C-alpha positions as CSV (number, residue, x, y, z in Angstrom):
1,X,97.5,-25.4,111.7
2,X,96.7,-26.6,108.2
3,X,93.1,-25.7,107.2
4,X,92.7,-23.0,109.8
5,X,92.2,-19.4,108.6
6,X,94.7,-17.8,110.9
7,X,97.7,-18.9,113.0
8,X,97.0,-20.6,116.3
9,X,98.7,-19.7,119.6
10,X,100.9,-22.8,120.6
11,X,100.3,-22.7,124.4
12,X,96.5,-22.8,124.2
13,X,95.8,-24.9,121.2
14,X,94.7,-28.5,121.8
15,X,96.5,-31.1,119.8
16,X,94.3,-33.7,118.0
17,X,94.8,-36.7,115.8
18,X,96.1,-36.1,112.2
19,X,96.5,-32.4,112.9
20,X,99.1,-30.9,110.5
21,X,101.2,-28.3,112.3
22,X,103.5,-25.8,110.5
23,X,106.0,-24.0,112.8
24,X,108.1,-22.2,110.2
25,X,107.0,-20.5,107.0
26,X,107.4,-17.2,105.2
27,X,104.0,-16.1,106.5
28,X,104.8,-17.0,110.1
29,X,108.2,-15.4,110.0
30,X,106.6,-12.2,108.7
31,X,104.1,-12.2,111.6
32,X,106.8,-12.8,114.2
33,X,108.9,-10.1,112.7
34,X,106.0,-7.6,113.0
35,X,105.3,-8.6,116.6
36,X,109.0,-8.1,117.4
37,X,109.0,-4.7,115.7
38,X,105.9,-3.7,117.8
39,X,107.7,-4.8,121.0
40,X,110.8,-2.8,120.0
41,X,108.6,0.3,119.5
42,X,107.8,0.3,123.2
43,X,111.3,-0.8,124.4
44,X,114.4,1.3,125.2
45,X,116.8,-0.3,122.6
46,X,120.0,1.1,124.2
47,X,121.8,-2.3,124.2
48,X,125.3,-0.9,124.9
49,X,124.2,0.4,128.3
50,X,122.0,-2.7,129.2
51,X,123.0,-5.0,132.0
52,X,121.8,-8.0,130.0
53,X,124.2,-7.4,127.1
54,X,124.8,-10.6,125.1
55,X,122.3,-12.6,127.0
56,X,119.2,-10.7,125.8
57,X,116.6,-12.9,124.3
58,X,114.9,-10.0,122.6
59,X,118.0,-8.9,120.8
60,X,118.8,-12.4,119.6
61,X,115.3,-12.9,118.2
62,X,115.5,-9.5,116.5
63,X,118.8,-10.7,114.9
64,X,117.3,-14.1,113.9
65,X,114.2,-12.5,112.3
66,X,116.0,-9.5,110.7
67,X,113.9,-7.0,112.6
68,X,113.9,-3.3,111.9
69,X,114.0,-2.0,115.5
70,X,112.7,1.5,114.4
71,X,110.0,0.3,112.1
72,X,107.3,1.8,114.4
73,X,109.3,4.5,115.9
74,X,111.2,4.9,119.2
75,X,109.9,3.5,122.5
76,X,108.4,6.0,124.9
77,X,107.7,3.7,127.9
78,X,107.7,5.8,131.1
79,X,110.9,5.4,133.3
80,X,110.0,3.5,136.4
81,X,113.2,2.3,138.2
82,X,112.9,0.6,141.6
83,X,116.2,0.4,143.5
84,X,114.7,0.3,147.0
85,X,116.3,-3.1,148.0
86,X,120.0,-4.0,148.2
87,X,119.6,-7.1,146.0
88,X,117.3,-6.3,143.1
89,X,116.7,-3.5,140.5
90,X,113.8,-3.1,138.2
91,X,114.0,-0.9,135.1
92,X,110.5,-0.7,133.5
93,X,111.9,0.9,130.3
94,X,113.3,-2.5,129.4
95,X,110.1,-4.5,130.2
96,X,108.3,-6.1,127.3
97,X,105.2,-7.2,129.3
98,X,105.9,-10.9,128.8
99,X,104.8,-11.7,132.4
100,X,107.4,-14.4,132.9
101,X,108.5,-12.8,136.2
102,X,104.9,-12.9,137.4
103,X,104.7,-16.7,136.8
104,X,108.1,-17.3,138.4
105,X,107.1,-15.4,141.5
106,X,103.8,-17.3,141.7
107,X,105.7,-20.6,141.5
108,X,107.6,-19.5,144.5
109,X,104.4,-19.0,146.4
110,X,105.1,-15.3,146.9
111,X,103.2,-13.4,144.1
112,X,104.6,-10.0,144.8
113,X,104.9,-9.1,141.1
114,X,101.8,-8.5,139.0
115,X,100.4,-6.4,136.1
116,X,99.3,-2.8,136.9
117,X,96.9,-0.5,135.1
118,X,95.4,-1.1,131.7
119,X,95.7,-0.5,128.0
120,X,98.7,1.7,127.0
121,X,99.5,2.3,130.6
122,X,99.9,-1.4,131.5
123,X,103.1,-2.1,133.4
124,X,104.5,-5.1,135.3
125,X,105.8,-4.4,138.7
126,X,105.2,-4.5,142.4
127,X,102.6,-1.8,142.8
128,X,104.6,-0.3,145.6
129,X,108.3,-0.1,146.4
130,X,109.9,-3.5,146.3
131,X,111.2,-3.0,149.9
132,X,107.5,-2.8,151.0
133,X,106.5,-6.1,149.5
134,X,107.1,-9.7,150.6
135,X,110.0,-10.2,148.2
136,X,112.7,-12.5,149.7
137,X,115.3,-11.8,147.0
138,X,115.5,-15.3,145.6
139,X,116.1,-13.8,142.1
140,X,114.0,-16.3,140.2
141,X,112.3,-13.4,138.4
142,X,115.7,-12.3,137.1
143,X,116.3,-15.7,135.6
144,X,112.9,-15.6,134.0
145,X,113.2,-12.1,132.5
146,X,114.2,-12.2,128.8
147,X,115.5,-8.6,128.7
148,X,117.3,-6.3,131.2
149,X,114.1,-5.2,133.1
150,X,115.3,-7.1,136.2
151,X,118.8,-7.5,137.4
152,X,120.8,-7.8,140.6
153,X,122.3,-4.8,142.3
154,X,125.9,-4.2,141.2
155,X,128.4,-4.7,144.0
156,X,131.5,-4.9,141.8
157,X,132.5,-1.3,142.4
158,X,133.3,-2.0,146.1
159,X,135.4,-5.0,145.1
160,X,137.4,-2.9,142.5
161,X,137.9,-0.2,145.1
162,X,139.4,-2.7,147.5
163,X,141.6,-4.3,144.8
164,X,143.0,-0.8,144.0
165,X,143.7,-0.2,147.7
166,X,147.2,-1.7,148.3
167,X,146.7,-1.6,152.1
168,X,143.9,-4.1,152.0
169,X,144.0,-7.8,151.6
170,X,141.3,-8.9,149.2
171,X,140.0,-12.5,149.8
172,X,137.4,-14.0,147.4
173,X,135.4,-17.1,148.4
174,X,134.1,-19.1,145.4
175,X,131.1,-21.4,145.7
176,X,131.2,-24.7,143.9
177,X,128.2,-23.8,141.7
178,X,130.2,-20.8,140.5
179,X,133.3,-22.9,139.6
180,X,131.3,-25.4,137.7
181,X,128.8,-23.1,135.8
182,X,130.7,-20.0,134.9
183,X,132.2,-21.8,131.9
184,X,128.8,-21.6,130.2
185,X,129.2,-17.8,130.0
186,X,132.5,-18.3,128.1
187,X,130.8,-20.7,125.6
188,X,132.1,-24.0,127.1
189,X,130.1,-27.1,126.4
190,X,129.0,-29.0,129.6
191,X,130.1,-28.2,133.1
192,X,133.6,-28.7,134.3
193,X,135.6,-27.5,137.3
194,X,137.0,-24.1,136.5
195,X,138.3,-23.4,139.9
196,X,142.0,-23.3,138.8
197,X,141.2,-21.0,135.9
198,X,139.2,-18.6,138.2
199,X,142.1,-18.6,140.7
200,X,144.5,-17.7,138.0
201,X,142.3,-14.9,136.6
202,X,141.4,-13.4,140.0
203,X,145.1,-13.4,141.1
204,X,146.0,-11.6,137.9
205,X,143.2,-9.1,138.5
206,X,144.7,-8.3,141.9
207,X,142.9,-10.5,144.4
208,X,145.3,-11.6,147.2
209,X,143.7,-14.9,148.2
210,X,141.1,-17.2,146.6
211,X,139.2,-19.8,148.6
212,X,136.8,-22.7,147.7
213,X,133.9,-22.4,150.1
214,X,132.8,-25.9,149.1
215,X,135.5,-27.4,151.2
216,X,134.1,-25.5,154.2
217,X,130.6,-26.9,153.7
218,X,131.1,-30.2,155.6
219,X,132.3,-28.4,158.7
220,X,129.4,-26.0,158.5
221,X,127.0,-29.0,158.2
222,X,128.5,-30.6,161.3
223,X,127.9,-27.3,163.2
224,X,124.3,-27.2,162.1
225,X,123.7,-30.7,163.2
226,X,125.4,-30.2,166.5
227,X,123.3,-27.0,167.2
228,X,120.1,-28.9,166.3
229,X,121.1,-31.9,168.5
230,X,121.5,-29.6,171.6
231,X,118.0,-28.2,171.2
232,X,116.5,-31.6,170.4
233,X,117.9,-32.9,173.7
234,X,115.9,-30.1,175.4
235,X,112.7,-31.4,173.8
236,X,112.4,-29.2,170.8
237,X,111.4,-30.4,167.3
238,X,111.0,-28.9,163.9
239,X,114.1,-26.8,164.1
240,X,114.9,-24.6,161.0
241,X,118.3,-24.4,159.3
242,X,118.9,-21.1,157.5
243,X,122.0,-21.5,155.3
244,X,119.9,-19.8,152.6
245,X,119.5,-16.0,153.1
246,X,116.3,-15.9,151.1
247,X,114.7,-18.7,153.1
248,X,115.6,-16.9,156.3
249,X,114.0,-13.7,155.1
250,X,110.9,-15.7,154.1
251,X,110.6,-17.1,157.6
252,X,111.3,-13.8,159.4
253,X,109.0,-11.6,157.3
254,X,106.2,-13.8,155.9
255,X,105.8,-16.6,158.5
256,X,107.2,-15.0,161.7
257,X,105.3,-17.5,163.8
258,X,108.0,-20.0,163.0
259,X,110.9,-17.6,163.7
260,X,111.6,-19.1,167.2
261,X,112.5,-22.4,165.5
262,X,115.5,-20.9,163.7
263,X,118.9,-22.1,164.7
264,X,121.1,-19.3,166.1
265,X,124.0,-19.8,163.7
266,X,125.8,-17.5,161.3
267,X,125.5,-17.9,157.5
268,X,128.3,-20.0,155.9
269,X,129.9,-16.9,154.3
270,X,129.9,-15.2,157.8
271,X,131.6,-18.2,159.4
272,X,134.2,-18.4,156.7
273,X,134.9,-14.6,156.8
274,X,135.5,-14.9,160.6
275,X,137.9,-17.8,160.0
276,X,139.8,-15.7,157.5
277,X,140.2,-12.8,159.8
278,X,141.3,-15.0,162.7
279,X,144.1,-16.4,160.4
280,X,145.1,-13.0,159.2
281,X,144.9,-10.8,162.3
282,X,147.5,-8.3,161.2
283,X,145.9,-7.4,157.9
284,X,142.9,-5.3,156.8
285,X,140.8,-7.9,155.1
286,X,138.2,-7.2,152.5
287,X,136.1,-10.4,152.2
288,X,133.9,-11.0,149.1
289,X,131.8,-14.1,148.5
290,X,130.7,-15.3,145.0
291,X,127.8,-17.6,144.5
292,X,124.5,-18.0,142.6
293,X,122.6,-16.3,145.4
294,X,121.1,-12.8,144.9
295,X,119.5,-12.8,148.4
296,X,123.0,-12.8,150.0
297,X,123.3,-9.1,149.0
298,X,120.7,-8.0,151.4
299,X,121.2,-10.4,154.3
300,X,123.6,-8.1,156.3
301,X,126.1,-10.8,156.8
302,X,128.7,-9.8,159.4
303,X,132.2,-9.7,158.0
304,X,131.2,-10.1,154.4
305,X,132.1,-6.9,152.6
306,X,130.6,-7.8,149.2
307,X,128.3,-10.6,147.9
308,X,128.7,-11.1,144.2
309,X,126.7,-13.3,141.9
310,X,128.3,-15.6,139.3
311,X,127.2,-13.2,136.6
312,X,128.9,-10.2,138.3
313,X,132.1,-12.2,138.5
314,X,131.9,-12.8,134.8
315,X,131.4,-9.1,134.2
316,X,134.5,-8.3,136.2
317,X,136.5,-10.8,134.2
318,X,135.2,-9.4,130.9
319,X,136.1,-5.9,132.1
320,X,139.8,-7.1,132.3
321,X,139.7,-8.0,128.6
322,X,139.8,-11.8,129.2
323,X,138.5,-12.8,125.8
324,X,138.9,-16.5,126.1
325,X,138.6,-18.8,129.1
326,X,142.0,-20.4,128.8
327,X,143.9,-19.3,132.0
328,X,146.1,-22.0,133.5
329,X,145.6,-23.2,137.1
330,X,148.1,-21.7,139.5
331,X,146.5,-22.5,142.8
332,X,149.6,-24.4,144.0
333,X,151.6,-21.2,143.6
334,X,148.9,-19.3,145.6
335,X,149.2,-21.7,148.5
336,X,153.0,-21.4,148.5
337,X,152.8,-17.6,148.6
338,X,150.4,-17.6,151.5
339,X,152.0,-19.2,154.6
340,X,149.0,-18.3,156.7
341,X,146.9,-21.0,155.1
342,X,143.2,-20.8,156.0
343,X,143.0,-24.5,156.2
344,X,140.8,-25.4,153.3
345,X,141.9,-27.1,150.1
346,X,141.0,-26.4,146.5
347,X,139.0,-29.5,145.6
348,X,135.6,-28.2,144.6
349,X,133.1,-30.9,143.7
350,X,130.3,-30.6,141.1
351,X,127.1,-29.5,142.9
352,X,123.9,-31.3,141.9
353,X,120.4,-30.0,141.5
354,X,118.5,-30.7,144.7
355,X,115.2,-32.6,144.7
356,X,112.3,-30.5,145.7
357,X,111.6,-32.7,148.7
358,X,114.0,-35.1,150.3
359,X,114.1,-36.8,153.7
360,X,117.4,-37.9,155.3
361,X,118.7,-39.1,158.7
362,X,121.8,-37.9,160.4
363,X,123.3,-38.4,163.9
364,X,125.1,-35.8,166.1
365,X,126.1,-36.1,169.7
366,X,124.3,-39.4,170.0
367,X,121.0,-37.8,168.8
368,X,119.3,-39.2,165.7
369,X,118.0,-36.3,163.6
370,X,115.4,-36.9,160.9
371,X,115.8,-34.1,158.4
372,X,113.7,-32.9,155.5
373,X,115.3,-30.7,152.8
374,X,113.0,-28.5,150.7
375,X,114.3,-26.7,147.6
376,X,111.8,-24.0,146.5
377,X,109.3,-21.9,148.5
378,X,106.2,-23.2,146.6
379,X,105.5,-25.8,149.3
380,X,107.3,-24.1,152.2
381,X,104.2,-23.0,154.1
382,X,102.7,-26.5,153.9
383,X,105.9,-28.1,155.2
384,X,106.3,-25.5,158.0
385,X,102.8,-26.3,159.3
386,X,104.0,-29.9,159.8
387,X,107.6,-29.2,160.7
388,X,107.4,-31.0,164.0
389,X,107.2,-34.3,162.1
390,X,111.0,-33.9,161.8
391,X,113.8,-32.8,164.1
392,X,115.3,-30.5,161.5
393,X,113.9,-28.7,158.4
394,X,116.4,-27.3,155.9
395,X,115.0,-24.7,153.4
396,X,116.4,-23.5,150.1
397,X,114.5,-20.7,148.4
398,X,115.3,-21.7,144.8
399,X,113.8,-24.8,143.2
400,X,116.8,-27.1,142.5
401,X,118.9,-25.5,145.2
402,X,121.8,-23.1,144.9
403,X,122.7,-24.5,141.5
404,X,119.6,-22.8,140.2
405,X,119.9,-19.6,142.1
406,X,118.9,-16.2,140.8
407,X,122.5,-15.2,140.2
408,X,123.4,-18.3,138.1
409,X,124.6,-18.0,134.5
410,X,121.9,-18.1,131.9
411,X,121.9,-20.3,128.9
412,X,123.4,-18.6,125.8
413,X,120.2,-17.4,124.2
414,X,121.8,-17.0,120.8
415,X,122.0,-20.8,120.2
416,X,118.7,-22.4,119.2
417,X,119.5,-25.7,120.9
418,X,120.0,-23.9,124.2
419,X,116.7,-22.0,123.8
420,X,114.9,-25.3,123.1
421,X,116.4,-26.9,126.1
422,X,115.4,-24.0,128.3
423,X,111.8,-24.1,127.0
424,X,111.5,-27.8,127.6
């Protein structure tokens, strides 16, 4: 700020009339460079082994400001790795104490991540093992983390093992949000339907059958409404749909007094896996689902052998040396090669970000169902207290719905325009 003796922090400085603000100068760049060098001195800079790889915001900033990563020596942060859950891994040697994960968890109304200890021993974590906290596995902390301190648990090894086993039929189910957002990780501008490209690549990798789970969604929705209508006829209200694994874990562990209102239905991936095995009774099927959901990894879904995030699918494709996202659509060939068709087409539609709170009305079996859809757990407790105002309550753990799930592709941090869009 012109006229001030030292630089002002942007997030806590009040803007006033005729204030002259300078955001880029030689002096400011020097200060930022020194701050980055101090961060690197307490950070394990082993980028080749890091799960974040090219999406690391710290590495991109170091490159932008020409930082000497060893200016203040090599980091000595104590190794504190938490792998106690099937869906999330925390590596404290990669943490830069930015506290973004704390803010993300607080916005979800959970608050299981916080700063521990003081001074040089300060660390961000759970205080106890993650499995002993109220974490529901939504993965919003992973999306907030600028480095590799938080990541989903890797399930790709099980998929590779099944692909190499010629006695097993590998079936991969792709969620619509995966088909429309994975192109970002290949540098595509905008979001387009990459279902055909993904089918082509997965078939060449060795997957036997690729399905679009989006075409199964309408049937599952009808099943949910039919199940709710039966219970509403018996005088029940405020029933809870649990298509989201994180939302179900939230209800069962943190607000168990509402557990009795859950509809006794399988998750969508479970229902689709059962359908696949019914259609292929003579084969040993390995079923893998791909979506933006990290909580699906720890939901113990019957019949689902592996639950991958969109980021994990991208890593599998990269491992096969696919340098550009230019594969041609061959889904017609796939259908022709598979006479035992599962019964679902390949017409994925672009998913939209869900409103945080939306009321709709549906009808099933002659019963009118008033439904409220809530995306994000920040207001979940409040809505659940008044759930009997509606016949059906549908919860999604992630704000914005599955499109904004914890396993979604991140914006390419290396481009300034993407970083500005993310900050805004």
